N, C-alpha and C positions, 0 to 999 in steps of 0.2 A: 350491667354486670350480671353474670350468670352464676347461680348457686347450685351446687350438688354435693351431697355428703355434708361434711363439716367445713368444706373449703369454698372459697369464692374465686371466680375467674373473671378478670377484667379484660374484655376484648381489646379495649384501647391500649392497655399496657402490653398485651401480647403482640398487638400489631406493631407497636413501637419497637419491640425487640426484634421482630422479623425485619422491619424497615432498616434498623440500624445495621443488621448483618448484610442486607442487600446493598447498602451504600458503601460498605468497606471495600477497599482494594485488596482482596485476598484471593488465594487460589481456590479453585472449585472444591477441592477436598476439605479445605478449611471452612468453606461456606457450608458444605454438607454436614460437617461435624457440628458447627454452630447451630444450624437449624435443628439437627437431631437432639442436641442438648436442650434447646427451647422446648421441644416436644416432651422430652422425658421429664424435665423440671415441672412443666405444667401438669403432667399426668402423675407426678410423684412416684416415678419409677427410676431405678438406676440402670436398667437394661434396655438397650435399643439397638437396632440394626437397620441400616439403610441399604436397600437393594435397588440397583439401577439397571434398566434394560440397555444393553449395548448391542446394537444391531438386532439380532433375534435371540440373544442370550441374556438372561438376568444374572447379574453378578453383584456380590457384596462390595460396597464402596466404603462404608464406614460402620464401625461397631463400637459401642461403649463398653463391651464386655472384655476388651483387650484381646479378643480372639480373632485370628485370621482363619476363616473357614470357608468351605464351599458347600453347596447343597445340591440335591438332585432336582434339576429343573423339570424332569419328566414327571415327578411326583406332584408338581404344582399346576399342571394343566387345567384340571377341573376347578381349582380355586381361582386361578387367574381368569378363567372364563366367567366365573361368578362375579369376581370383582369388576370386570369390564361391563357386565350386564347390570349390576346393581349399584356400582359407583359409590359404595359407602363403606364405613368401617365395619370390620367383621371381628368378633371376639370368640375366644375358645369357649366361653360360657354359653354363648348362643348355640354353638354346635352341639353342646352337651344337653341343653335344656329345651330347645325349640324344635318341634317335630318337623317343620318344613325344611330343616337343614339335613334331614335324614339321607337324601341322595349323595351329599358331599361330606357326610360326617366323618367317615373313615379317612378319606383323603385329606380332609381339613385338619383332623387331629394329628395326623402324621406331619403335615405341613407346619403346624404350630410347634410340634415337638422338636423338629429340626432346629428351630430358632430359640427354643426355650422361651416362647412368647405366649402372651395372653391376648394380644390385640394386633390386628393388621390394618394399616391405614393406606389405601391406594392413592397414588399420585397421578393426576391426569393433566394433559394439555389438550383441551378440546375433547375428542373421543379417544385420544391416544393414551394408553396406559404406560407412563414413563417408568414406573417402578412402584415400590411400596416401602413402608416403614413398619418393622416389627417391634412391638413394645412388650417389655416383660411385666411381671407381676407388680402391682402397685403396693406401696408401703402400707402397713397397718391393715392388711387384708381388705383394702377397699376394692370394690368391683368396678368393672368398666360398664357402668349403667347406661341407660338410654341418653341421659343428659350429658354424660362424659363423651359418648360417641358423637353427640351433636357438636361439642367443642372440638373434638378430633377432626370431624369433617371440615369444619371451618379452618382449622389449623392446616389441614391437608391442602386447602386451596392456597394458603399463604406459602407453604412449603413448595408447592408446585411452581409458583411464580419465581421463587428463588432458584429452583431447579432449572427452569427454562432459561433464566438469566445466565446461570453458570454454564449451561450447555451451549448457549449462544456465544459466550466468551471463549469457550474451548474451541468452537467451530471457527471463530474469527482468528484465534491464535494459530490453529492448524493451517488455515488459509494463508496467513501471513508468513508462516514458516515455509509453506509450499511456494509462495510467491518469491520469498527470499532465495529459495533454492533455484527457482527458475531464473531469477536475475543473475545469480552467481554463475549458473550454467551458461546463460547467454553471454555474460562477460568473458567466460573462459573460452567459449566457442569463437567469439569475435577476436580475442587475443590470439588464439591458435591460428585462426584463419588469416589474421593480419600477418603473423610471423611467416606462415607458409607462402603468402602472396608477395610479401615485401622483398624476400630474397630474389626470386626470379624477376620481379618488377625492377628492382635496383639494377640487375644485369641488363635488362632491356634499355633502361634509361642510360646506363653507362656506355653501352655499345652504340646506341643511337647518337650520343654526344660525340663519340669518336668518329662515327661516319659523317656527322654534320661538320666536324672540324677538318674533314678530308685528309686525315693523317694517313690512311691506307690508300689514298688515291683520289683524284678529282671526280666530282659528281656532276652530271648534267643537271639542268634546271628541274626536270621532272623527278629525278632521283632526290634532289634536295627537298623538293616539295613533299615527297613521300616520307623521307626521314623526319622532316619537320612535323608531319602529322603523327607519326609514330611517337616522337618525343613528346609532343603536346598531349596526346591521349594518355601516355604512360604517366606523365606528371599529374594529370588530372585524376587518374586512378589512385596515385599515391596520396593525393590530398583527401580523396574520399575515404581511403583506408585510415588515415590519421584521424579524420573526423569521427568515423565509426568507433575507433578505439577510445577516443576521448569521451564519446557518448556513453560507452559501456562503463568506463571508469567513473563517470559522473553518477550513473544510476547505481553503481555498486558502492559509491562513497569512497573510491580509491584514488581519486585524482589529487595528486600532490599540489599544494598551493603555498606560494611564498609571498606574503603581503609586504608591500613597501609603499612609500609615498613617491609619486612621480608626476610629471607634467604630460598632458596629452598632446600638445602641439608637436614636439619632436617625434613622438610615436606615430602620429598620423602622417606627418611629412615623410617618414621613412617608408611608408607604404606606397608612395606616389608611383614608383617604378613597377610595383607589383600588381596594381589594379589594371585590369584589361579594358582600359578606356579606348573608345573609338576616336578616330582622328577629328571628329566633329563634336566631341564631348569635352567640356572644360571641367577641371577639378579645382574647387575653391575650398581652402582651409581657413575659416574665420576664427582661428584660435591664436592666442598670443601669450605673452608673459603675464598678462593680467588674469588669464583664465586660472581659476583655483586648481591646485594640485589635488589629485585623488589618491585614495588608498586602495590597493588591490594587487593582484598578481600581474606583473607587466606582460608576461607571455600570454596569459589567458585573455587579458583585456585587448591585447593586440589581435588575438584571434577573432574577438567580437567585431572589432573594426574591419578586419580583413574580410570576414564573411559578409558583413552588411555592405561594405563598399563594393565587393565583387558583385553582390546582388544588384546594387544600384547601377553599376556600370553595365551589367548584362542586359538590363531592361531599359537602358537609356542609350540607344544607338547614336543619338545626337541631342545636344542640349547641355546640361551641366549637372554635376554632382557637388553638393555643398555640405560642409561639416561646420556646425555651430554648437555652442554650449552656453548654458546659463545656470547660475547658482539657484537652487530651490531648497531652502532650509539647510539640512545637513547633507544634502545630496547635490551632485552636479548632473543636470539634465542635458544630455547630448542629443543632437538631432542630425541625422543624415538624410538630406533631402535630394530628390532627383526630379528631373522633368521628363521622365520616361513614360512608358505605356500605362502605368497606374494599375490598380487592382479593383475589381468590382466589389461592391459592398458585401454581397452574399459570400464572397470568398475570403474576406478578411479574417473570419474566425477559424479558417482552416490552414492558413499559411504557416502556422507554428506547429502543425502536426508533422511528424516525421515522414520523410519521403513524399511530401506533397509539393506539387508544382502548380503555379497559377496557370501556366501554359502547358497543361497536361496532355497526354495522348502520345501515340507512337510517332506522330508526324510533327511534334512540337518544334518550334523554331529555336527555342533557347535550351541549351544543354545544362545538365546539373542533376545531382542525386536528390536534391530537395531536403538535405539535412542541415544546411548551414544556418537557417533561421532558428530551427528548434534547438540546435546546439548553442547558438548565441543567446537565446532566451534562458537556457539552463545556466550558462556561464554568468550571465548578468544576475540571475537569481542567487547564484552561489555567492556573489558579492553583496547580497542584501538589497539589490535593486530590482527593477522591473523593466520589461521591454514591451512596447506597443506600437501600433502603426495607424496612420491616417492616410487615406488614399482615395482616388477616384479615377475611373478609366479616362485616359487621355490627359490627365492633369498631374501625373507624377505621383510619387509616394514620399512620405515623411516618416522615417523610423525614429522613434524616441526611446532612449534608455537612460536609466539613472545609475550613477556610481557614487560610492560613499566618500565624503570629505573627512571622515574620522576613521580611526582604526576599527576593523570589523572582526566579528567572531564567526567562524565557519560552522554551519550546522548541516552536515552531510545527510543525516537521517531525514530531516525535514525536506530537503531537496529531492531525495530519492522517492519519498512518498508522493 
């Protein structure tokens, strides 16, 4: 405990006050005001002003005088230079009585007059002067003695910690707002791009189908092949657009979801004709009426199966693709296994990154935009489950994911994060 004048100051008690403020979930300005009040109460003064450097300008952030005012920063240059060099509390009394302050006396007295202050406490982060606190006259004509300046210097260290914490929070908040704006902008760009591309693409698909049906005249074999390629590529582009839009909606938290209870067996069976299986690849669905019903969005869960089954079929030119499921606690664990080319261990951690392909490069054998897996992962996580893979080159792949057996609560913000 430190004594000066007729008052005693307990460092432990003061430290508790500062710590209590630092742990509260309050705004930066509320924190600044609380810290300022701690200082003024400890120094027995009712007047205090907190000045913070914002870029290269010092500005008043809080004042207990109830005044909103500005000051001439150009009048503070010499004093700020002194504070940076000496790193200690400076008082008006020192300027008046101590001879070694003669070079800055006039500027210093003008500085204190602007704030109606008697003491200036600098706040540092390392060698960086973050700002300062101006304190008014103490009650009962007590002076800011050497011992009181010692307490102020210690309190300045505590205040600086709180200040750095508040500044960090403000920086994180600003970054989050910026990231949110970027996400919204990206979603808007994707939505606009999708709209602009869908219209002409729909026309390409429509006219290609008319040509394929030979309504306007018979086609020779080569023409049929060309039309088939146009139609196939246009449909593939439409699927990529749909996936991009869903991804953007997911990240923005705007994807609508309609939860219901349903069976997986008929859902997977309905995909049989849509999966691009080769003639030498068998499709086995080992789900039946005993498989527990899950809760989720039927359309979104169907998308997950579609993406994963398309992926399995693409990398399994011959062999089999198999779907199984087993109850694990309150979740149903689904497995989509194939006997295809498999994935090297060092690539397993990358396959859920957007636009990544196991068979990368300009001359890759397998086509695709590389967003099906990352979209499936996000859709599964939206349902409160998780998606993972086990694989080895030449031994096929097993994609596992879990779906809830009980009603779920959607948390878009957690997903977007």
